[in-house]
N, C-alpha and C positions, 0 to 999 in steps of 0.2 A: 541177170541174176536169177538163179533157180527160185521158184516160188516158196519152197520150204525154208530157204535161207532168208528170204525177205520176211517171212512170217516169224522166224526165230528172232531176227533182229527187232522186229516190231514188238515182240513180247518182252525181250530181255533189256533192250536199250533204254526205253523210257524210265523204268525204275532206277537203273544205274545212273543215268544222267540226272535224274531228280535228286538222288542222294548226293552225287558229287556237287551239283550246283547249290544244294541246301547247305552243305558244309562250307562252300565257298562264301555264300552270303553270311553264314554264321561267323566266318573269319572276319568279315567286314564289321559285324556287330561287335566282336571282341576288340578289334582295333578301335572302334568308336568309344569303348569304355576304357581305353588306355592300357590294354593288355596285349601280350604277345600271342598271336594265334598258334604258332608252332609249339610254344610252351604249354598252352592250355590243352590243345588237342593231343599233345604228347602225353600229358597227365591223364587226359580223358581215356585214351586207349590203353595205356599201361596199367591204369588202375582197374579197368574193367576186363581187359583181355590178356593182360600181362602175367596173370597168375590164376591158379585154379579156384581160389576163393572168389575172385572177381568174376570168373566165368560162371561159377555156381550162382552168383547173385544175378547175372544176366539171364541164366536159364530160369531161375525162380521168377523173375519179373516177366519173362516171356511166356511162361506156362499158362497163366489164366488168359492171356491175350490170344493164345491159340484157340481156346474154347470160344471166347466172345467173337473172334474173327471168323471162325467157322459158322457161328450163329448168324452173323450179319451176311456172310457170303451165301449161305443156303437160301436166305430170304431174297437176296439180290437176284439169284438165279431164277427165282419164281416171280420176279417182277415186284417184289414186296420190299418195303423199307422198314427194317426192324431197328429202332433205336431204343428198344426196351431191354437189351441184354444186361444193362446195369441192374435193373430191378429183378430180372429173371435170375441173375447170378446171386443176388442178395437173398432172394427167397429160397433158392436151391441150397445155398450155404447154411442158412438157418435151419432148413429142414433136415439136412444131414447132421448138423450139430445136435438138434433136438433128439433125433433117433439115437445119436451117439451117447448122450448123457442120460437119456431116459431108460435105455436098455443097456447100460454100461456093463452089466454082468455077463452079457452074451459072449460066447467064444468068437475069436477073430474070423473064423470061417463063415459065421453068420452075420456078425455085426458089421464087418467091413463092406460086404456086398449090400447090406441093408442101408448103410449110410450113403453109399454111392447111388443106389436106386432112389433113395429119398431125395437126393439132389436133383436127379433127372426128373422125377415126378413133380417135385415142387416147381422147378423152372419150367417144366412142360405145361403145367396147369396155368402158370402165369403168362406163358406165351400163347396158349390156346385161347385165352379170354379175348384178346384183341382180334385174333383170327376169326372167332365166332361173331364178334361185333361187326367185322368187315363183311363176312360172308352173308350174314343174315339181315343186317341192317344198313350195310353200305357205309358204315363209319370208317373214316380213313385210318389206316394202321399207324401212321406217323403220330397223329394226335392220341390215339389209343395207347400206344406203347409209351409215349412221353408221360401221359397221366399215370400209367401203371408204375412207372419208375417212382413217382412221388408217393403213390399209395404204398408201394413196397417199402420205401424208406420209413414212412410213418408207422406202418404196421410192425416192422421188426424193432423199431425204436420203442414202441409201446411194450412189445413182448419182452424185450431185454430189460428195459428200465423198471418195469412194474411187475413182471412175473418171474423172470428167470435170471436176473443179474446176480453175480456174486457181489458181496458187500463192497462198497466203495469202488466199483469197477463199472465198465460198460460192456462186459462180456458175459457169456453164459458159463455155466459150470463146464469143466473139461469133459471131453468124451471118454469112453472106456478105452483101455489100452488096446483092445481088440479091434477098434475102429481106426487106428492110426496107420499112416503110410510112412515107412522108414525114409530117412534122409539119405542122400547119396554118400554122405560122409561115413555111413555105416559100412559101406562096401569098399570104400577107398579113402585113405587118409588124405589124398590130394584135395578132396572137397570138405575136409574137416572144418567145422564151424559155419559152413555155408547152409542156407535154408533150403537149397534145392533138394527135391525129394522125388519119389517114384511117380508122382502125379505127371511128370513129363512123359513117362511111358504111356500113360492113359491118354494124354493129349495127342501124342503121335499116333496112337491107335485110332483115336477119333478122326484124325485127318485122313487116314487110310480108309476108314469106314465111310466117311462122307464122300470121298473121291469115288469109291466103289458104288455108293448109292446113286450118285449123280450120273455116272458114265457107264454103269454096267447093269442097271436095273430098269425095269419098266417105269417104276415110280419116278426115278431120276429123269428119264426121258420125258415123261409127262410134265414134270416140274419145269424142266428147261423149255418145253414147248409153251407152257403157260407164260413163262417169263418173256419169251420172244414175241408171241402174238396171241393175245387172249381170244380174239375172234376165231383164229385158226384152230386154237385148242378146243373151243366149244364146238366148232364144225366137225372136228375129229372125234367128238363124243367124250371128251375129257370133262369130268365134273370139276370145274374151276373152283367153285366155292369149297368143296370138300378138300381139294388140294391145298387151298389157301390155309384152311384150318390145320391140316396135317403138317404143313411146312412151318407154320408159326409155332405149333406145339413141339415139333422136332427141334426147331431153333432154340426154343426156350429150354428144352431138356439139355441141349448141348451147353448153353450158357450156364445152366444150373450146376454143371460140373466144374466150373471155374473155382467154386469154393473149396474143392478138394485140396487145392494147393495150400490154402491157408488153414482150413479147419482140420483136415485129416493129416496133412503133411508137415505143418509148421507149428502153429500155436496150439492146436488140438482143442480149440473152442471157437465159438462165433463171437466176433467183436464188431461193434458198430464202426463204420467207416473203413472196414478192411479192404474194400474193393478198389478204392482210389481211382475211380472213373475207368476201370478196365472195360466196362461195357461200351463206353463211348469211344475209347481208343481202339476197341475191336473193330469199329466201323472203318477207321483209318487203316488198320491192318488188312482188312478185306479188300479195300480199294487199292492199296499198294500191290497186293498179290493178284489183282484183277479177278478176285473171287475164285482163285484156284486153290483147292484145299491143301495141296502139297506146297504151293508157294507161300501159303499162310505161315508155315513153319519158319521160313526164312524172314518173312516180313515181321513176325512177332519177335524173333530174335533181334532184329534191328531196333525195334521199339523198346525191347528189353535193354539193349545196349545203350540207347539214348537215356532211358530212365536211370539205370545205375551209373552210367558214365557221368550223367549230370550231377549225381551226388558226389562223385570224386572231385569235381572241380567247383563245387557249390561255394567254397570259401574264396574262390578266385574271381568268379564271374557271377552275375545275377542268375538265379535259378530259372528265370524266364527264358534263358538261352535254349533249354531243352524244348520248351513249348514252341519257340520260334522255329526250331529245326523240324519239329513234328509237323507244324502247319505248312512250312515251305515244301517239305517232301510231298505232302498230299497235293498241294497246288501245282507243283511241277509235274507230278505223275499224271494228273488229269490233263494238263496242257500237252505234255509230250505224247501221251497216249492218243489224244485226238490228232495231233500232227502226224504221228506214225500210222494211224489208221488211214488217213488221207493218202499217205505215201504207199501203203499196201494196196489201196484201191486204185492206184495209178493216177490220182488226181494231180500229181506234180509232174507227170510225164507228158511229153508231146502228144498231140492228139492221136497219131497213128499208133505210137507205142502204148498209149493208154488203152486203146481198143484191143490191142493184142493182149495186154495184161488182163483185161476183163474177160477174154476168152480162155484164159488158162484154167 
């Protein structure tokens, strides 16, 4: 078999098998609770993909996952583990909302870019702090980013509840009209009523940008080198500590954009609890896509499908079904990826064939 065919199979087949087996196990779970899997999955897919409103809901749920998935993937490429995208997205969302309602009188040409920039800066600062702690003091980024999540949640809770909340609510004042992003329903009646908005275009642009950054720039090459072998990177003259800070800051800035979907494109204010664990699910999105920025688009859409599809069958099966499917997908992806990596390396081939494969 030609090497490129083997590689293509090794990249595409593990996620597909993982998804198929996850739904198969999910069918067993549905049978265990006394329901018909064909009926449940039929409603699942017809309610989420059978009409444009459902498709819009899937796109809406997938959009913030693209940002948090990119954030996790960028750090993974540098050999870092960022589980702080949740806090970074919360800080970014609050920052863009604060700019939006504080300077609500500004024209759209100024206010909208200012809100987006505030989200990037807010998330970037929150991501850079663990990067600095790791680079300067050796503190592990997993612990740092985890703690920063709690600090972010507590900080915005205080700000919203005690300084900026609207009466009898847990959200800030609305942003100015100039800071909003229109919904897709404005451009087509097919998506009328759906919360999907132009943030999806910003998310797609972010995927292309990160893909270009990683594979077409010196910065990306150095980041990938650090991720593959820190010692080799140091020997090559790469400033590993500075790269770690830069990557964590960039990842935080990307995660900070996740708030655009809710704050700028949907509710037009910041609300406590809006993120619904998108930062943590973003890690799963990145793993499923094997840290490929373009693959993250499809991975996020799958998790968006699981999220909204789960709501369509929530009255028929326990809501935990979606959590089970998400967990199974990740477990199967990790397992099948390792198996296919062995296959690609020729570990399953006879000795002579394995040596030939190694020489390809």
